[in-house]
N, C-alpha and C positions, 0 to 999 in steps of 0.2 A: 610552389610559390605562396608566401603568406598573404592572407587577405588584408585589405586596407584597414588599419586600426581605426576605431571610432573616434570622431571628433568630440570635444567637450559637450556640444549641443546634442549629440546622438547617443550618449551613454544610456544603457538600459540595464536594469536589474531583471534578469530572467528568473522566474520562480517556477520550478517543476514541482507540482504540488500533489503528486499521486494521481488518483486515489490509492488507498491500500489495495494490495493484490492485483496490481497492474504492471508487474515486472519492474517495480521501482528498484529493488535490490540489484537486479541485473544491470539496469541503466546506470545506477550509481557506481557500481564496481567498474563498469566500462569507462565512465567519465573519469574516474580517478586513475585508471591505468593509462589513459591518454591525456592526463592533465597538462603535461609539458607541451604537447602538440596543440592542445586547445589554447593555452596561454599564448603561444607564438602566433595564433590566429585570432587573438583579440577576445578570448573568453577566459576569465579567471574564476576558479572555484576553490572553496576550502579543501584542504588536503585530507582531512579526516572527518569521520562521522561525528566525533565529539564536538567539532567546531560547528557543524550544522545543528547539533543538539543545543549548543549554547545560543545560537541565533533563534531557534525555536522557543527556548526559555525566555530570551529577551523580549520576543514578540508578546508572549503571554504576560510579561511584566511591564509592557509598554516602555521598555528601556531602549532608547535609540542608539546609545553609544556603541554597542557591539556592531550594529549594522553600519553606523557611520564610519567606524574604523575599516570595515571591509570595503566600503565605497572609496575611501582614501587610497587603500592599497590598489584597487582597480584603476583609479585615476592616475596614480603614479606609474602604472604599467601601461597606460593607454588602453585599458581593456574594459569591456562590459563585465558584469558580475553575474554568476550563475549560482543559485542556491537550490539544492534538490533535497526535498524531504517529504515523504508520503504523508506524514502527520500534519503537514500544512493544510491539507484539505479539511481537516477537522479542527484546526486552530484559527484559520483566517476568518471564519464566519462567526466565531465567538465574540461576545460583546466586550468592549474595553471596560475600564473601571467606572465609566459614566453610566454603564448599563444600557447604552443605546448604540454607540458607534461600533460597527464590526472592526475587528483588528485589521482586516484587509484594507479598509478605507483609511484607517489610521496610518498604516504603512505607506499606502499610496500618497497620502498627503505629506508625510515626512520626506518622501523621495522627491515629490514635486518641488518642495521648498529648497531642496539641494540641487535642483536642475536635472534630476534623473527621471527617466521614464520607467514604467513598469509593464512587463509582459508576463502573463500567467499562462503556463502550459499544463493542462490537465489531461489525464487519460480516464475515460469513462467506461465503466463496466456495467452490464445489466445486473440488476439486483439479485436475480436467482443464482447465477454462477458466482457472483461476489460473495453472497452470504454463505454459500457452500464452502468456498475457498477460505474465507475469513474464519469461519467456525473451525475448520481443520487446523488453521494456524494457531488460533487461541487455545484449542484443546492441546495441541502439540507443545505449546508453551506452558501448559498446566495452569492457564489463567482462568479457565471456566470449567465447571463440572456438570453443566446441564446437558440434556439431550438436544438434538438439533431442532426439533419442533419447538421446544421451550425457548431456546436461544432466539429463533426467528421471531416468535411472538413478542419477546422482550424488545428486540431491535425495532420492530415495527411500531412499538409504542413511542419511540423517539428518545433522544438524549442519552445515547450509549456510545461507547468507543467504536462501535461498528456502524455509526450513522451512515445511511446511504440514500436518504432523500435528497435528490440533486438540487432542488430549489433551496432546501435548508443549507446545504453545503456551499452552493455557489450563487445564491440569490444576491449576495453583496456585490457581485460583479455587475449585475443588472443595474444597480444604483449608480454605477460609475462608468459610463460608456467611454471615458477618456483612457481607461486602462485597456490595453490590447490583451485579448484573450484568445487562446486556441484550445478547443476541447476535442480530443481525438478519441473516437470510438475504439475500445480495446476488445480485440477478439471478435469484431463484428464482421458481417458479410460485405459491408461497404465502408468506405471512409467518409469523413465529414464533407467531402466534395462530391458525393454520390458516385464515386468510382469503385469498381470491384476491388476488394481488399484481399490480396493474396498473402495473408499472414506476414505483413510487413514488419521488419525489425523495429521494435519500439525505440531503441537507441537511435536508429537512423531517423525515425520520425521526430524525435526531440532535436537531434542535430540539425535537421532541416529548419526547424523553427529558431535555432540560434543563428541562422544566417551563414552557416558554414558551407563552403563549396562542396560539390560532389567529390572533387579530387581530395580534399582534406578528409572527408568522411571515409573515403576508401582507404586512407592511410591509417585510420584508427584500428588499433590492435583489438582482437576479439577477447572475450572472456567466456567461461562456461557458466551455465546457470546452476545455482546451488540450492535453491529453495525447493527441495523435493518434498512432495507430499508423502507421509508415512504409510499411506494406504488405509483401507477400511479397518484392518486389524491393528494397525499402528495407532489409529484414533481410539479404538476400543481399549488398547493397552494404556494409553495416556489417561483416559477417563478412569480406568481401573486403579491406576497408581495414584492419581490425584484424589479420588474419593477415599481410597484406603488410607492414605497418609493424612488427609484432612481429619479423619476419624481417630487414627492411632498416634500420629506424631505430626501435628500441624507445623511445628517449628522446623522440622526437617524439610517439609514441603516448601516453606518460605525461604529458608537459608540455602538450600541445595537444589533449587529448581533448575538451574543451568546444567548441573551435572546430570540430573535425572533426565532432562531433555536429550542430552547427548546419549545417554544409555538407551533411551527409547528409539532414537534414530538408528543407533548401531544395531539394535535388535531387529528393527524393521528391515534394514538393509540385508542383514544376515539371513533372514527368513524370506526375503523376496516379496514382502508385503506391498511395496509401492506399485507393483504390477497390477494390483486391484485397488484403484483409487477409491477414497471415500466419496459417496454420493448420497446425501440425505434428501435429495429432491425427488419426490414422487409427483404425479400430475396434480394432486390436490394442493400440495404445498406450493408448487410452482404457480398455480393459478391464484392462490391466496396472496402470494407476494406480488404478482403482476397487478392484481386489482388494487392492492394497497398503494402502489406507486404509480399507477396509470395516469392520474391527473397531473402529478408533479412532473413525470417524464414528458408528458405532452407539452407542458409549459416550458420545460427545459429546451425541448426541440424548437419551439417557437422562438425562443430567445437566442439560442446558440447554433442551431442547425435548421434554419427556416426552410431549407429546400428538402429536408428529410423528415420522415416520421420514425418514431421509435420502432414500430413493427418492421419497417423496411430494413433497419439496421440489425435488429436482434431477434426477430421471430424464428429464423432458422436455427439460431443458437438454442432457443428454448426447446424446439422440437427435438434437437439432437441429444438433449441431456438424458433421455430415456427414463427408466424407472429407478427408484432408490435401490442402493446396493446393501442396505442394512439388513442382512440376513439375521433371522432369529438365532440367538446363541444356544447351541446345544449344550448338554451337560459336559461332553468331551471338550468342546471349544472353550467353555467356561473354565474347566480345569487347566487347560493349556495356558489361558491368559493369566490365571493365578500363578502358575509356575513361572511364566515369563516375568510377571510382576516381582516375584521373589528374587529372580536372577538379577533384574535391573537394580532393585533396591540394594542387594548384597554387593553388587559390583560398583555402585556409584556413591553410596553414602559411606561416611567414615564408619569403621567397624564398631566404634563405641556407641554409635547411634543405631546402626543396623541390628545389633544384638538386642536392642530394647524393643524392636518392632516384631509383633507376632508373625509367624510364617503363614 
């Protein structure tokens, strides 16, 4: 049985804002697979990632028209509107063209003028595991060439695409208490209500916040998770290829990065590398990260989880990370990586380019 559709005075824009590396891809794939069911139950969402990207771009440009068009579509269907994009966490806190107003406040004000409410749903991950996972993702995408320690040091200075200071990201919400917000601890030992967290499905956690009934959530079709880590050796291979091409053929790296990423993933799967995940976290780096964000995390808890402390949620996760798995490369391992590098380059780049690159 379909839920009661929202009345004009109850319409809400739901923003699922990430953070990065909190199962956003899985959530979005499952949302889209069940788009018709969600629409029948009062929740409209864009059908394609490109449409979400256009809304993200419009937000950065303070262009209201694309957002307004989606509100009209939702109104015509008697629905609330859901927009899900992990990059919203890094966009909403950025200042508008006036240099002062956070984009999140600008968006909330535009919605208020149209008679819409705003509800923000975020998933929060501890910085140690986040930085390890985000580094793996960026290396796999051939987007960075630094080692993990250097990457962490740069992120902790602030103002990077991997920003994870929670007050920097979400402080704008503190300034606007009229905006409903739910921050869900991701991979924590407890949830935001101090209840033991038995690895709850993040899609279901989001669906609960959309006001969907348990019966509707049970009807939602499953999807498989596809964001597999390439493993310690897959990360090493991606760094090897990225650094090598940056030196010998930077244009190939720029123009064919997607094909190269696919080649790295295939090589990693073929050799079973994902079975040994990358872990750059030793006890020293973990402690350095935790000290850097300790004050901000405590303030975040006071504002968003007043009944909980950061350590209650994430200390057990910290202890379970163990020692770093970055084994020193032997001469034989180095030779194998170079051989794999050559195979990936030869199999993914156009032959006219591949023959120009030294073996």
